[in-house]
C-alpha positions as CSV (number, residue, x, y, z in Angstrom):
1,M,110.3,98.4,109.7
2,A,110.0,96.0,106.9
3,I,109.6,98.8,104.4
4,Q,112.6,100.6,105.8
5,K,114.6,97.4,105.2
6,I,113.4,97.1,101.6
7,V,114.3,100.7,100.9
8,A,117.7,100.4,102.6
9,E,118.6,97.1,100.9
10,P,116.5,96.6,97.8
11,L,118.8,94.1,96.2
12,A,120.0,92.3,99.3
13,D,118.7,89.1,97.9
14,P,118.6,89.4,94.1
15,E,117.3,85.8,93.7
16,A,114.3,86.6,95.8
17,V,113.6,89.7,93.7
18,V,113.7,87.7,90.5
19,R,111.5,84.9,92.0
20,E,108.9,87.5,93.0
21,G,109.1,89.1,89.6
22,L,108.6,85.7,88.0
23,V,105.4,85.2,89.9
24,F,103.8,88.3,88.3
25,A,105.4,87.7,84.9
26,R,104.0,84.1,84.8
27,L,100.5,85.4,85.7
28,A,100.7,88.0,82.9
29,A,102.0,85.4,80.4
30,A,99.1,83.0,81.3
31,Q,96.9,85.5,79.4
32,G,98.6,84.5,76.1
33,D,100.6,87.5,75.1
34,V,103.9,86.8,73.3
35,A,105.6,89.8,74.9
36,D,104.7,88.6,78.4
37,E,106.0,85.1,77.6
38,G,109.2,86.7,76.4
39,R,109.5,88.6,79.7
40,V,109.2,85.3,81.6
41,I,111.8,83.7,79.4
42,S,114.2,86.6,80.0
43,L,113.6,86.6,83.7
44,L,114.3,82.8,83.8
45,A,117.6,83.3,82.0
46,F,118.6,86.0,84.5
47,H,117.5,83.8,87.4
48,A,119.5,80.9,86.0
49,E,122.6,83.1,86.2
50,L,122.1,83.2,90.0
51,L,121.8,79.5,90.4
52,T,123.9,76.4,90.1
53,G,123.4,72.6,89.6
54,E,120.0,71.1,89.4
55,E,118.2,74.3,90.3
56,R,119.8,76.0,87.3
57,A,118.9,73.1,85.0
58,V,115.3,73.3,86.1
59,V,115.0,77.1,85.5
60,L,116.7,76.9,82.1
61,G,114.5,73.9,81.2
62,E,111.4,76.0,82.0
63,G,112.7,78.7,79.7
64,M,113.4,76.3,76.9
65,A,109.9,74.8,77.3
66,R,108.3,78.2,77.1
67,Y,110.3,79.1,74.0
68,S,109.3,75.8,72.4
69,R,105.7,76.4,73.2
70,L,105.7,79.8,71.4
71,A,107.1,78.0,68.3
72,D,104.5,75.3,68.6
73,R,101.7,78.0,68.8
74,G,103.0,79.4,65.5
75,D,104.5,82.5,66.8
76,E,107.3,83.9,64.6
77,L,110.6,82.8,66.2
78,P,114.0,81.9,64.8
79,G,113.4,78.1,64.7
80,S,116.9,77.1,63.8
81,Q,118.1,79.1,66.8
82,F,116.1,76.9,69.1
83,E,117.4,73.7,67.5
84,D,120.9,74.9,67.9
85,M,120.2,75.8,71.5
86,V,118.9,72.3,72.2
87,A,121.9,70.7,70.5
88,A,124.3,72.7,72.6
89,T,122.5,72.2,75.9
90,E,123.2,69.8,78.7
91,P,121.0,66.7,78.8
92,A,119.7,67.6,82.3
93,I,118.4,70.9,81.0
94,V,116.7,69.3,77.9
95,S,115.1,66.7,80.2
96,A,113.8,69.5,82.5
97,A,112.4,71.3,79.4
98,V,110.5,68.2,78.3
99,Q,109.0,67.9,81.7
100,F,108.0,71.6,81.7
101,Q,106.4,71.2,78.3
102,E,104.2,68.5,79.6
103,L,103.2,70.7,82.6
104,L,102.5,73.6,80.4
105,K,100.3,71.5,78.1
106,E,98.4,70.2,81.1
107,G,97.9,73.7,82.4
108,E,96.5,74.8,79.0
109,A,94.1,71.8,78.9
110,V,92.7,72.8,82.4
111,A,92.3,76.4,81.4
């Protein structure tokens, strides 16, 4: 019955689909591949479009933190683009990004 519902209404809850996709994308990105990290960032941006308020700020903050981490690792990214993005971003999103950066650093230290 559950499978019939999924087949009949695959996108009945697009936010749930994106959240589940993020679980697997984050697992893949934890292996250190830049392309997988890019997929997480893209999914986070898409997820943010489905959200509002504080939830949206947190999701966008995670995306910014992950982008920043790639730059910190020395991956080739358009650096000025990130600086422009931070300058044009709401303070709540930048604050969430800073918090996520700390969490990501703690996760790397444990691994």
